[in-house]
LOGU-838884 format. One record per residue: residue number from 0; residue in one letter; chain; x, y, z of N, C-alpha, C, O in turn. Coordinates in nm, 3 decimals. Layout:
pamar	nutor	torti	nX	nY	nZ	caX	caY	caZ	cX	cY	cZ	oX	oY	oZ
NUM	A	A	X	Y	Z	X	Y	Z	X	Y	Z	X	Y	Z .
...
***
This chain:
pamar	nutor	torti	nX	nY	nZ	caX	caY	caZ	cX	cY	cZ	oX	oY	oZ
0	X	A	0.411	7.590	2.517	0.447	7.546	2.640	0.313	7.560	2.728	0.251	7.667	2.724 .
1	X	A	0.269	7.456	2.806	0.156	7.475	2.896	0.206	7.540	3.025	0.308	7.507	3.084 .
2	X	A	0.119	7.639	3.063	0.135	7.693	3.198	0.075	7.587	3.302	-0.036	7.537	3.294 .
3	X	A	0.169	7.563	3.401	0.111	7.463	3.507	-0.001	7.539	3.575	-0.008	7.661	3.592 .
4	X	A	-0.096	7.437	3.613	-0.206	7.485	3.693	-0.187	7.484	3.832	-0.099	7.406	3.866 .
5	X	A	-0.238	7.541	3.917	-0.215	7.537	4.059	-0.322	7.452	4.131	-0.437	7.449	4.087 .
6	X	A	-0.288	7.386	4.236	-0.401	7.310	4.296	-0.520	7.389	4.338	-0.502	7.494	4.399 .
7	X	A	-0.627	7.351	4.313	-0.748	7.420	4.354	-0.760	7.446	4.510	-0.704	7.371	4.589 .
8	X	A	-0.839	7.559	4.554	-0.854	7.601	4.679	-0.940	7.494	4.752	-0.937	7.488	4.875 .
9	X	A	-1.012	7.413	4.681	-1.099	7.302	4.716	-1.214	7.333	4.807	-1.253	7.258	4.897 .
10	X	A	-1.271	7.461	4.773	-1.388	7.496	4.838	-1.507	7.474	4.744	-1.624	7.499	4.771 .
11	X	A	-1.454	7.416	4.614	-1.533	7.369	4.510	-1.470	7.262	4.445	-1.349	7.253	4.464 .
12	X	A	-1.530	7.168	4.364	-1.473	7.062	4.305	-1.370	7.125	4.203	-1.401	7.239	4.171 .
13	X	A	-1.267	7.083	4.151	-1.183	7.106	4.060	-1.225	7.096	3.918	-1.298	7.001	3.890 .
14	X	A	-1.189	7.181	3.819	-1.263	7.158	3.688	-1.180	7.036	3.617	-1.080	6.986	3.669 .
15	X	A	-1.230	6.997	3.501	-1.133	6.872	3.427	-1.010	6.910	3.401	-0.924	6.824	3.421 .
16	X	A	-0.975	7.010	3.364	-0.827	7.064	3.348	-0.745	7.025	3.462	-0.643	6.958	3.454 .
17	X	A	-0.793	7.068	3.561	-0.717	7.067	3.700	-0.720	6.921	3.759	-0.632	6.889	3.839 .
18	X	A	-0.815	6.832	3.723	-0.814	6.689	3.750	-0.718	6.615	3.651	-0.656	6.516	3.690 .
19	X	A	-0.706	6.657	3.541	-0.614	6.610	3.463	-0.469	6.636	3.497	-0.382	6.549	3.493 .
20	X	A	-0.450	6.760	3.530	-0.299	6.830	3.586	-0.283	6.732	3.711	-0.176	6.673	3.724 .
21	X	A	-0.380	6.713	3.800	-0.325	6.650	3.932	-0.312	6.491	3.893	-0.232	6.420	3.954 .
22	X	A	-0.385	6.443	3.802	-0.345	6.300	3.761	-0.200	6.285	3.707	-0.124	6.194	3.740 .
23	X	A	-0.172	6.381	3.624	-0.047	6.378	3.580	0.060	6.379	3.667	0.160	6.308	3.654 .
24	X	A	0.038	6.478	3.778	0.136	6.489	3.879	0.154	6.346	3.971	0.260	6.302	4.017 .
25	X	A	0.035	6.297	3.982	0.029	6.160	4.062	0.105	6.063	3.998	0.181	5.993	4.064 .
26	X	A	0.092	6.049	3.856	0.159	5.952	3.770	0.294	5.985	3.769	0.369	5.888	3.780 .
27	X	A	0.351	6.105	3.757	0.489	6.141	3.742	0.549	6.120	3.886	0.670	6.103	3.893 .
28	X	A	0.485	6.120	3.988	0.544	6.094	4.118	0.525	5.946	4.180	0.545	5.916	4.297 .
29	X	A	0.477	5.854	4.068	0.467	5.726	4.111	0.352	5.688	4.198	0.352	5.578	4.254 .
30	X	A	0.262	5.766	4.211	0.144	5.749	4.305	0.024	5.696	4.235	0.008	5.733	4.118 .
31	X	A	-0.057	5.622	4.283	-0.166	5.564	4.234	-0.298	5.635	4.273	-0.397	5.615	4.203 .
32	X	A	-0.305	5.722	4.385	-0.433	5.773	4.410	-0.396	5.910	4.502	-0.285	5.933	4.550 .
33	X	A	-0.500	5.984	4.514	-0.491	6.101	4.609	-0.635	6.129	4.655	-0.728	6.128	4.574 .
34	X	A	-0.653	6.152	4.785	-0.809	6.188	4.818	-0.779	6.314	4.909	-0.700	6.325	5.003 .
35	X	A	-0.872	6.413	4.849	-0.875	6.550	4.922	-1.004	6.551	4.985	-1.101	6.487	4.945 .
36	X	A	-0.999	6.648	5.117	-1.129	6.654	5.177	-1.105	6.800	5.230	-0.992	6.846	5.245 .
37	X	A	-1.234	6.878	5.262	-1.230	6.990	5.333	-1.324	6.993	5.441	-1.401	6.899	5.458 .
38	X	A	-1.325	7.103	5.521	-1.400	7.116	5.640	-1.548	7.109	5.620	-1.619	7.081	5.716 .
39	X	A	-1.600	7.133	5.500	-1.738	7.116	5.477	-1.770	6.978	5.439	-1.884	6.951	5.402 .
40	X	A	-1.670	6.880	5.446	-1.708	6.744	5.404	-1.704	6.701	5.250	-1.740	6.591	5.207 .
41	X	A	-1.655	6.806	5.174	-1.640	6.765	5.033	-1.522	6.674	5.018	-1.412	6.705	5.063 .
42	X	A	-1.545	6.552	4.949	-1.437	6.482	4.943	-1.415	6.438	4.782	-1.508	6.408	4.708 .
43	X	A	-1.271	6.439	4.741	-1.252	6.407	4.597	-1.138	6.303	4.615	-1.039	6.321	4.686 .
44	X	A	-1.166	6.184	4.539	-1.052	6.073	4.527	-1.005	6.078	4.382	-1.095	6.083	4.299 .
45	X	A	-0.882	6.076	4.339	-0.841	6.059	4.221	-0.748	5.943	4.210	-0.650	5.938	4.284 .
46	X	A	-0.776	5.835	4.109	-0.705	5.741	4.091	-0.658	5.713	3.957	-0.732	5.709	3.858 .
47	X	A	-0.517	5.692	3.955	-0.453	5.658	3.829	-0.430	5.534	3.811	-0.347	5.477	3.881 .
48	X	A	-0.493	5.473	3.719	-0.486	5.321	3.686	-0.360	5.279	3.589	-0.342	5.338	3.483 .
49	X	A	-0.279	5.179	3.631	-0.189	5.138	3.563	-0.262	5.089	3.417	-0.364	5.019	3.422 .
50	X	A	-0.211	5.123	3.305	-0.268	5.065	3.171	-0.170	4.982	3.110	-0.052	5.007	3.136 .
51	X	A	-0.204	4.872	3.021	-0.114	4.800	2.943	-0.087	4.906	2.833	-0.173	4.987	2.797 .
52	X	A	0.052	4.900	2.779	0.092	4.987	2.674	-0.001	4.975	2.550	-0.040	4.863	2.520 .
53	X	A	-0.039	5.082	2.476	-0.113	5.067	2.368	-0.056	5.163	2.267	0.021	5.255	2.296 .
54	X	A	-0.097	5.137	2.150	-0.073	5.221	2.045	-0.170	5.362	2.039	-0.288	5.360	2.003 .
55	X	A	-0.110	5.460	2.072	-0.175	5.601	2.084	-0.240	5.653	1.943	-0.181	5.663	1.835 .
56	X	A	-0.350	5.676	1.967	-0.412	5.770	1.830	-0.469	5.883	1.874	-0.456	5.929	1.987 .
57	X	A	-0.541	5.938	1.769	-0.575	6.087	1.796	-0.677	6.102	1.900	-0.701	6.216	1.940 .
58	X	A	-0.748	5.990	1.956	-0.846	6.023	2.043	-0.816	5.978	2.180	-0.892	6.001	2.275 .
59	X	A	-0.687	5.903	2.191	-0.624	5.836	2.315	-0.546	5.934	2.386	-0.457	6.002	2.334 .
60	X	A	-0.587	5.941	2.525	-0.509	6.032	2.613	-0.471	5.945	2.752	-0.513	5.976	2.863 .
61	X	A	-0.406	5.860	2.732	-0.365	5.765	2.851	-0.234	5.845	2.907	-0.151	5.903	2.838 .
62	X	A	-0.237	5.836	3.030	-0.148	5.904	3.117	-0.029	5.802	3.146	-0.066	5.691	3.183 .
63	X	A	0.115	5.825	3.135	0.206	5.737	3.159	0.199	5.713	3.318	0.154	5.797	3.397 .
64	X	A	0.252	5.580	3.357	0.242	5.553	3.499	0.378	5.517	3.528	0.442	5.455	3.443 .
65	X	A	0.437	5.554	3.653	0.561	5.523	3.698	0.565	5.452	3.833	0.668	5.460	3.900 .
66	X	A	0.469	5.390	3.874	0.443	5.335	3.999	0.572	5.204	4.031	0.609	5.173	4.144 .
67	X	A	0.612	5.159	3.934	0.709	5.054	3.951	0.848	5.113	3.965	0.884	5.206	3.892 .
68	X	A	0.929	5.059	4.062	1.077	5.095	4.074	1.135	5.069	3.965	1.092	4.984	3.888 .
69	X	A	1.257	5.149	3.941	1.334	5.135	3.828	1.447	5.041	3.854	1.508	5.047	3.960 .
70	X	A	1.485	4.935	3.742	1.572	4.848	3.767	1.690	4.894	3.696	1.683	4.911	3.575 .
71	X	A	1.817	4.920	3.773	1.914	4.958	3.719	2.025	4.855	3.735	2.056	4.808	3.845 .
72	X	A	2.086	4.820	3.618	2.178	4.703	3.596	2.313	4.760	3.627	2.367	4.844	3.555 .
73	X	A	2.366	4.710	3.739	2.520	4.755	3.783	2.616	4.680	3.698	2.579	4.621	3.596 .
74	X	A	2.730	4.681	3.736	2.850	4.618	3.650	2.832	4.467	3.695	2.877	4.383	3.617 .
75	X	A	2.781	4.429	3.793	2.771	4.275	3.824	2.635	4.237	3.777	2.569	4.323	3.719 .
76	X	A	2.587	4.116	3.796	2.455	4.071	3.791	2.354	4.137	3.867	2.243	4.143	3.815 .
77	X	A	2.373	4.189	3.982	2.275	4.230	4.055	2.213	4.346	4.012	2.274	4.423	3.938 .
78	X	A	2.077	4.373	4.057	1.997	4.478	4.021	1.974	4.565	4.131	1.948	4.522	4.243 .
79	X	A	1.983	4.702	4.101	1.949	4.799	4.210	1.797	4.846	4.206	1.743	4.894	4.107 .
80	X	A	1.741	4.826	4.320	1.593	4.864	4.323	1.578	5.003	4.390	1.604	5.021	4.509 .
81	X	A	1.536	5.100	4.306	1.555	5.238	4.355	1.414	5.293	4.393	1.317	5.223	4.364 .
82	X	A	1.396	5.401	4.451	1.286	5.447	4.516	1.198	5.527	4.407	1.246	5.616	4.338 .
83	X	A	1.077	5.488	4.401	0.984	5.561	4.295	0.943	5.691	4.344	0.881	5.761	4.264 .
84	X	A	0.969	5.739	4.472	0.924	5.842	4.537	1.006	5.893	4.652	1.116	5.836	4.652 .
85	X	A	0.993	5.976	4.746	1.066	6.009	4.843	0.983	5.988	4.990	0.860	5.983	5.000 .
86	X	A	1.068	5.979	5.085	0.988	5.949	5.210	1.077	5.879	5.309	1.196	5.869	5.279 .
87	X	A	1.036	5.829	5.423	1.113	5.752	5.512	1.091	5.620	5.500	0.975	5.583	5.481 .
88	X	A	1.192	5.525	5.508	1.195	5.384	5.453	1.127	5.314	5.572	1.149	5.336	5.691 .
89	X	A	1.043	5.228	5.518	0.982	5.114	5.618	1.024	4.977	5.568	0.970	4.932	5.467 .
90	X	A	1.112	4.913	5.630	1.157	4.771	5.595	1.050	4.676	5.672	1.040	4.560	5.632 .
91	X	A	0.975	4.717	5.773	0.880	4.643	5.843	0.741	4.674	5.808	0.706	4.791	5.790 .
92	X	A	0.661	4.576	5.798	0.529	4.604	5.779	0.472	4.675	5.902	0.481	4.618	6.011 .
93	X	A	0.410	4.802	5.893	0.378	4.880	5.993	0.251	4.778	6.082	0.231	4.798	6.202 .
94	X	A	0.197	4.704	6.028	0.088	4.633	6.120	0.131	4.507	6.182	0.081	4.469	6.288 .
95	X	A	0.235	4.431	6.111	0.279	4.308	6.164	0.419	4.314	6.223	0.468	4.219	6.285 .
96	X	A	0.479	4.425	6.200	0.615	4.460	6.257	0.718	4.338	6.187	0.834	4.325	6.226 .
97	X	A	0.670	4.269	6.099	0.773	4.179	6.031	0.835	4.229	5.908	0.765	4.277	5.818 .
98	X	A	0.971	4.221	5.900	1.045	4.281	5.791	0.978	4.204	5.643	0.954	4.085	5.623 .
99	X	A	0.961	4.319	5.555	0.907	4.278	5.412	0.987	4.166	5.353	0.936	4.064	5.306 .
100	X	A	1.124	4.192	5.359	1.212	4.117	5.251	1.357	4.131	5.327	1.439	4.217	5.296 .
101	X	A	1.374	4.043	5.423	1.504	4.047	5.492	1.616	3.998	5.389	1.588	3.913	5.304 .
102	X	A	1.735	4.051	5.400	1.868	3.998	5.325	1.860	3.848	5.321	1.821	3.785	5.419 .
103	X	A	1.895	3.793	5.214	1.896	3.656	5.182	1.760	3.586	5.151	1.760	3.464	5.130 .
104	X	A	1.643	3.658	5.148	1.521	3.616	5.115	1.489	3.621	4.962	1.529	3.713	4.891 .
105	X	A	1.421	3.524	4.919	1.375	3.527	4.787	1.252	3.603	4.768	1.159	3.589	4.848 .
106	X	A	1.245	3.683	4.667	1.118	3.759	4.643	1.072	3.745	4.482	1.154	3.730	4.392 .
107	X	A	0.950	3.751	4.465	0.898	3.740	4.331	0.870	3.887	4.269	0.844	3.980	4.345 .
108	X	A	0.875	3.905	4.136	0.835	4.024	4.079	0.711	4.062	4.114	0.612	3.990	4.102 .
109	X	A	0.714	4.211	4.175	0.572	4.267	4.204	0.552	4.258	4.361	0.462	4.320	4.417 .
110	X	A	0.654	4.166	4.438	0.621	4.164	4.572	0.692	4.287	4.637	0.803	4.332	4.606 .
111	X	A	0.600	4.337	4.743	0.646	4.434	4.815	0.776	4.406	4.910	0.773	4.317	4.995 .
112	X	A	0.882	4.484	4.890	0.994	4.452	4.970	1.045	4.562	5.063	1.146	4.548	5.132 .
113	X	A	0.959	4.689	5.060	0.975	4.782	5.167	0.859	4.869	5.128	0.782	4.844	5.036 .
114	X	A	0.855	4.984	5.214	0.752	5.101	5.184	0.825	5.233	5.210	0.921	5.240	5.287 .
115	X	A	0.775	5.335	5.142	0.831	5.473	5.186	0.692	5.537	5.247	0.577	5.513	5.209 .
116	X	A	0.734	5.627	5.354	0.616	5.681	5.415	0.635	5.832	5.429	0.744	5.879	5.459 .
117	X	A	0.534	5.902	5.408	0.538	6.051	5.438	0.401	6.087	5.503	0.294	6.083	5.443 .
118	X	A	0.420	6.120	5.626	0.306	6.141	5.727	0.221	6.013	5.723	0.270	5.905	5.753 .
119	X	A	0.100	6.026	5.688	0.007	5.909	5.663	0.004	5.829	5.546	-0.063	5.727	5.533 .
120	X	A	0.084	5.882	5.454	0.073	5.825	5.311	0.194	5.707	5.298	0.306	5.740	5.334 .
121	X	A	0.177	5.606	5.259	0.271	5.494	5.231	0.253	5.453	5.085	0.147	5.441	5.024 .
122	X	A	0.394	5.432	5.034	0.409	5.398	4.909	0.479	5.272	4.878	0.598	5.265	4.910 .
123	X	A	0.421	5.169	4.818	0.506	5.038	4.826	0.628	5.042	4.725	0.628	5.104	4.619 .
124	X	A	0.731	4.967	4.774	0.837	4.948	4.670	0.845	4.806	4.649	0.868	4.725	4.739 .
125	X	A	0.824	4.772	4.511	0.814	4.631	4.472	0.932	4.570	4.402	1.014	4.646	4.350 .
126	X	A	0.949	4.432	4.398	1.060	4.393	4.315	1.041	4.391	4.187	0.937	4.338	4.149 .
127	X	A	1.119	4.439	4.101	1.094	4.446	3.959	1.119	4.300	3.881	1.096	4.287	3.761 .
128	X	A	1.161	4.207	3.953	1.175	4.068	3.889	1.205	3.977	4.022	1.224	4.016	4.137 .
129	X	A	1.203	3.854	3.975	1.229	3.752	4.085	1.377	3.757	4.107	1.459	3.781	4.019 .
130	X	A	1.403	3.731	4.239	1.537	3.753	4.290	1.556	3.729	4.442	1.461	3.710	4.518 .
131	X	A	1.679	3.731	4.478	1.722	3.721	4.608	1.768	3.850	4.676	1.859	3.909	4.617 .
132	X	A	1.727	3.901	4.777	1.778	4.038	4.847	1.920	3.996	4.884	1.951	3.905	4.962 .
133	X	A	1.997	4.072	4.820	2.152	4.073	4.853	2.183	4.155	4.956	2.250	4.112	5.050 .
134	X	A	2.138	4.282	4.953	2.192	4.395	5.050	2.084	4.514	5.050	2.040	4.556	4.944 .
135	X	A	2.043	4.565	5.173	1.977	4.684	5.181	2.089	4.799	5.202	2.188	4.792	5.276 .
136	X	A	2.048	4.912	5.115	2.140	5.007	5.100	2.100	5.130	5.214	2.173	5.226	5.237 .
137	X	A	1.981	5.106	5.273	1.923	5.208	5.376	1.868	5.124	5.491	1.843	5.005	5.473 .
138	X	A	1.849	5.185	5.609	1.801	5.137	5.712	1.655	5.194	5.762	1.620	5.308	5.730 .
139	X	A	1.580	5.119	5.835	1.442	5.161	5.876	1.453	5.292	5.931	1.533	5.323	6.019 .
140	X	A	1.355	5.380	5.869	1.343	5.519	5.926	1.415	5.612	5.852	1.398	5.732	5.872 .
141	X	A	1.515	5.559	5.747	1.604	5.648	5.691	1.517	5.748	5.590	1.413	5.701	5.543 .
142	X	A	1.550	5.868	5.558	1.494	5.959	5.466	1.562	5.923	5.348	1.685	5.915	5.343 .
143	X	A	1.469	5.896	5.231	1.510	5.830	5.100	1.458	5.929	5.010	1.351	5.989	5.018 .
144	X	A	1.557	5.938	4.915	1.515	6.056	4.799	1.470	5.970	4.662	1.508	5.854	4.647 .
145	X	A	1.396	6.028	4.576	1.353	5.988	4.463	1.477	5.930	4.389	1.579	5.998	4.373 .
146	X	A	1.465	5.797	4.342	1.579	5.736	4.270	1.690	5.689	4.346	1.789	5.642	4.288 .
147	X	A	1.683	5.697	4.462	1.793	5.633	4.559	1.785	5.493	4.558	1.673	5.441	4.557 .
148	X	A	1.900	5.416	4.559	1.910	5.277	4.565	1.864	5.233	4.694	1.922	5.281	4.791 .
149	X	A	1.755	5.137	4.716	1.695	5.088	4.844	1.766	4.966	4.870	1.813	4.944	4.982 .
150	X	A	1.778	4.882	4.773	1.841	4.742	4.787	1.887	4.680	4.660	1.850	4.723	4.551 .
151	X	A	1.968	4.580	4.673	2.014	4.501	4.558	1.945	4.363	4.557	1.918	4.303	4.662 .
152	X	A	1.917	4.315	4.428	1.861	4.187	4.397	1.957	4.095	4.319	2.014	4.140	4.220 .
153	X	A	1.974	3.979	4.357	2.047	3.893	4.249	1.929	3.818	4.191	1.849	3.753	4.257 .
154	X	A	1.929	3.836	4.055	1.816	3.775	3.977	1.821	3.620	3.980	1.929	3.562	3.983 .
155	X	A	1.698	3.553	3.980	1.700	3.409	3.971	1.683	3.362	3.821	1.682	3.242	3.793 .
***
């Protein structure tokens, strides 16, 4: 069993094992990037790219990605879109103040239907497939936990 690495003090650049561990944490949390900086002006940006599934071999070390929301099929034909992370729900675009996907609107797979915000960080929540927004289960500003249902979609 691997002993978890701690986040470096960041008065120097992290070593390769620390970068790998941070990348794995980002991937597990459903985040695509992280930027660290310190008072001396040292800046480090780690980006986890989504990759197409491949057959692993002895030299392949691809990290799993969990950036897409999970689609959970309920007893009806509607699909629950769940939070890929935790934070405060943003149903409106912070710049335009327009709602991303009002109830009754049609959305395409991959389209942003809302966002989660923690401080300055925002994480998009996207539609897992084409559909019509049936109902939001949370309101603007609500604190959302990982895996909590945000909205339901009726598939097209």
